[in-house]
N, C-alpha and C positions, 0 to 999 in steps of 0.2 A: 313643820320646814329647819334644819338645822341652820344657822344666823350665827352658833357664837366667835369669835373674835379670829378661833386658828383655825375652823373651815367655813369664814362666810363667804367665801368666793367658789361652796365644793356645786352647788346648784347652777351656778352661774360658768363652770369652765365645761368647754367643749371636749376638750382632750388632752391627751400629753399628760395625763397627774402623774407628777414624778418626784417622788423621796428620795432622801439624801441617801446613797448607797450606805453611809458609814455607820449610819443607826445600827445600833443593838435588834434583836427580835428579841420579846422577852416570851417565856412560856407563858400558852394560855391555861386561867385558870381557872375552875368550873368546868358543868356540860356546858355544849352549844345551848341545848334549853334557858342554863342559867345566862349566860352572855347574851341571849335574844332579849332576856327579861330585864337585864341591866340596861341595855342599851332603849328599852324601853321606859326606865326609869329615865335615862339622860332627856329623851323627847319631850318626858313630859315638864323635866323640869324646865328647859329652854319653851316652855312659855309663860314664863316670868323673863327672860332674859331683857336687861338694861332694867327692871324693877326691885330687886331686891336687896341692893346695896345698905349697909354692911355684910348682911347677908352674904349664906350661899348657894345657888340655886341646884334645887333638890327636887327629886322625883322619888314616887317608893312606889310597888305594886304589892299584891298581896295576892298567893296563888297558895290552890287548894287541889289537889287531884288534878294538877295538869292544868285547871282553869283559872282567869284572873277573877277573884271574888270582890276587889276596890283596889284604887287606884285612888292618887292625889299629888301632887305638887307645892312647894312653898310658893304663894304670890306675892309676896313681899312681907319687909320687916313691919315687925310686931302683927303681922296673924299666925295664924297655929304652922305647926311645919307639917311637909309634906306627908311624913307619916301617921298625923292627927288625920287627916283627910281620908288616908287611905283606911285607918283603922274605922272610920264613922260610914264609909260607904260597904266596909265588909260587916262590921255589926259581932254579932256572936258566934257567925261565921269565922272569925279569925283563929277560932280558936283552936290548935294546932296545925295551922296553916303556916304556911313560907312567906316571910315580906323581903321584896330587894328594896335596894334603896344606896342610892349614889353614894352619898353621904356619912359617914359613920355616924350612928343617933347619939346627940348629946346627951350629957349627964350630968347636965348643971340646969340650975336656975336661972334663968333669964327674964325675960319679956311673957316667957313660956314654959310652963314645969318640962322634966327630962323626957323626951321621946325612952330613953331608954326604960323608964319606971313604967311608960303606958304599953311598952311592947310587952314587957312582964306581965302586967293587969291581964292584957288580953290573951294570954295565955298561949304566945304562938311557940310554934317546935324550932325554929333556925330561922336565922337572920344574914341573909346575904349582901353582903358590904362591897363598896365600890372600890373605895378610900378609906385609911386610915384620917380620924382629923389632925389637920396639918399643926392644928396646935399643940409646940411640945408640951405645954405645961397640962393638955388636956388630954390629946392623943392618947385612942388607946381605952381611955376611960370606960365608955359607952359598950365596948366590946368586953373588957374585964366585967362588970356589972352583969352583962347579958350571959355571958357563961357560968360565972357565979350562980344567976337563978337555976341554970340547970338546960341553958338555951342552946345549942347547936349555933355556931359561930361561921360563916365561911367570908373573909376578906378578900380583896387583891383583885375582884372579876372586873376586866374592863377597867384597868387603873389607867392603863395610860388616857383612855376617851374620858374616865371621871375628872383627869387631874387636868386635863387641856380644857374643859371644859367651864372648871373653876379657877382657871388658872390668876385672875383678877383678885378673887377673894384670898387663895391662898398665899401670894407674894404680899396681898395687903395683911395678915394674920403674921408672917413671918419677918414682913422689912420694916413694917408701920408706914408705908408709903402706896400708893396707889401703883396699877402695874402699868407701865405706860408702854403706847403702840404707835410708835411714828409710820405715817403711812404718809408718799408721795407717788407721782406720776410724771415720766418724764419722757424723753425720746427716747432712740435708740444712740444718740450721739449724747446721752447724758444732761440736758436742759431740761426744766418746768417752764420755762416761758421762753418769747422770743426777745432778742435786744431790746425791744421796746416796753417788754413786759408783757405785751398779750400771751394770755394760756387757754384760750379758750376755742376750742377744748383738744387736750394734751391726748387722753385717751379717748374707748371707745363709749358708747352709751352704754354696753352691758359694763363693762369694768366702772362706770358710774354709779350704776347701779346697785351693784357690791358695794364700792361704799358705803352708799344709802344704807344697805343692811347691815352691816360696818358698824355704822354709826348709831344702830339702833341697838345694838349690844353694847354701848359704851354709854359711862354715868357724864361726860365730860369732854367735849371737844376745844381744842385748844388752836388759836389763832394768835400770830402779831401783828402791829397794824398797818404793817406794810401791805399784808395779804387783805384787809379791811378797803384799803384805799385803792388796790387795784385788783381784786378780783367781785368784791361787794357780795361773799357767797352769802349763800343761806344756812346749811349746817346742819340742815334735818336731814330725817331719814324719808324722805318725801313721800308719806303712805299716810293715808289715813290711817288713824287707829291705834299707829304704830308708835310706840316710844323715841320720843325726842331727847339727845343729850342735852344739858346745863350747856352752852355757848360759852365761852370765855374766850375773851380776848385781850393779850398782852401789851398796854401801851407806857412807856414810860410819861411820855410829855400829853397825851392827850392829844395829838395833832392828826387826828380825827375825822370823817365827814361828816357833817351834820346829820345827811340824813342817810343812812343804811339800811339793809336788807334786816341788820343784826338790832337794829333797833326796835323792829317788831315784835313785842315778845305775846304776840298773841298763838303762834304756832308753838312757841318753845322760849324756854327763858333764856336771859343774857345776863354775867355779870363781866363788866370790866376790871382789871387790876391793873393800878398804878401806883407808882410812887407816891410817898407822902406830900401833898399838900399842891399835888399836879394841878394846873387847869380848874380850879374851884369852880367857875363859870361854866364850861364846860363837864363839869360832874354832875352840875345842877340839872343842865339841859339833858344829860342822859336820864335822873332820873326820873324828871316829867317823864318819861316817855317809858318807864318801868323796869328801867336798866340797872341793875342791882351794879354799885361801884364801892369796889373793896381799896384802900391802899394796902401796899405791903411791903415793907421796909426789911430786906434790900428786894426788888422786883427781880427775882428769877427763876429759874426754871424749878431747882430745889423747894426754894420757899414757894413758889405756887406747889407741887405736886403734895408740901407738908398740910397748907392751906385745905387742898381738897382732900386731903386724909382725915383730917377734922372737921369735912364735911360728911365723911361715911363714904367715901368713893371707896369703890376697886380698880375699877376701869379706867382709862383715860385717853383718849386719842388727838395725837399731837397731828396734825396736816396744815404745819407753817413752812414758813417760807427758810434759806438755807442758813442763813446767819443764827435764828432761833433753836430750830431743827440743830445744829453745830453743836450749840451752848445746853440743848437738853442732854445730849449725848454724853457732853463731855463731862457733865453736873450727876449724871444715872437716873434721871429721869426718863430715858429710853432702856424698855427692855425688848421688846421686838420691833422689826419692820416689816413691813408691807411695799413693796416696793411695784410699783404697774410701768410696764415695760411698752413703750408705742413702736410700731416699726415706722417710725418716721426720722427723718432727719433734717435740723432745719441750721445747723452750724451758729456762727457767732460765736469769736472769743471773749465778748464781755457777757453773752447770754447766763440768765441765773440758774444755776445746779442745785438738789436737793439739799445737799449737806456742805454749810462753808468752812471754813477752815477748822481744822482738826489739831495742827500744830507738826503735824506728822511730814517727816521728809525722808522715812524711806519705805520700801514698800512692805519689808517686816514688820513696820506700825501697825499696816492696816489691818482693822477689826472685820475678821474672817466670821461671821453669821455661824450658829451651829442650829443643827433638828431643819434645816431647808427642804422646802419645799417649791415647788415648781408647778404653775398650771396653767393653762392657755385657757384665756378669757374672751370670748368674740375674739378681736384678730388682735390682742395683747397677751402681755406676758405678766404672769401678774408671780415674784419670789416672795416667799415671807420665810423668817429665819427670826433668831433670837440673837443677841450682843452676848461674846462671852464675857460671863462673871461681873457683869453690869446690874447688879440688884439695887444700886442706889441707896443710900448712908440708911443709917440708923439701924 
């Protein structure tokens, strides 16, 4: 099932999937069979969604005489890479075969030996690569080594889809920060709750299930203290055996309820990020319940993303209220937006909106999303896009 952050809603969509018509169409690389095998690599890679950080999602398929003779995927950091599993499955039959892999085979010694050496040793005749390694310091090194060994290499097959699957990993490598995704649900008149703060539920069940799948693809999901107080969320994928992200609460003063669904860490871990010296008694109460408490100075979205980068994370989901969302956008902690719009009108001049004050006074200051996709999800609409030039500091 295709659950990557960019395509998390595909299986829940009913119709009217529309891409931004301004997006340039890239020429197709490779044969139809090549593209089919690369899509198979992506399918395999998705088996480890949410589990591989700080490593990428990678699948590999070995083909000989038009038949698949071995395949595999990278299950988690520290485990063998996808190519190794595929080579094990193919055995001696790999000699003279073609391997498909969605990311350039590594060419350096890390926790595991270089895959480029393993492919040369196995006697493969051809390597088909989806995308070059995004690290500018090593990108192309694996391909160069394979070519030097006399192996034919074809790169760029289904590159857009390959980059999309690993957008979190790519962002982490290039900018030394996790990839930030802001998700919110609002009514047709732009409200995320009523004037009283009631918000259960803005969207339909199909849309909520789409969010649960999205969470499973991310390493962490962030909310502020107000969301804990108002909504008492679980922030899990709500599925048995499916990855749950680290649940992160940002709270300056720890003025939080003593009982909350997030304090039950049997289903998923929770970390509370707060300011130095905040409410030591409550910190102790949280730790007794198995909640991790970390003091940051200062407690800002930018600092939080640096902290999560140090924990090895690639993709972080912001499910917070409008004030924190605005701060996250302003500080470059958000690169992508998923906005669910329900065909409901509740009104209220003081009802909360998804994004607080960004300091804009004229319409030409508005942030116009790029690479926009629009889907119908149940009775709701999902608009997905990327913030312009919002890569984050570093």
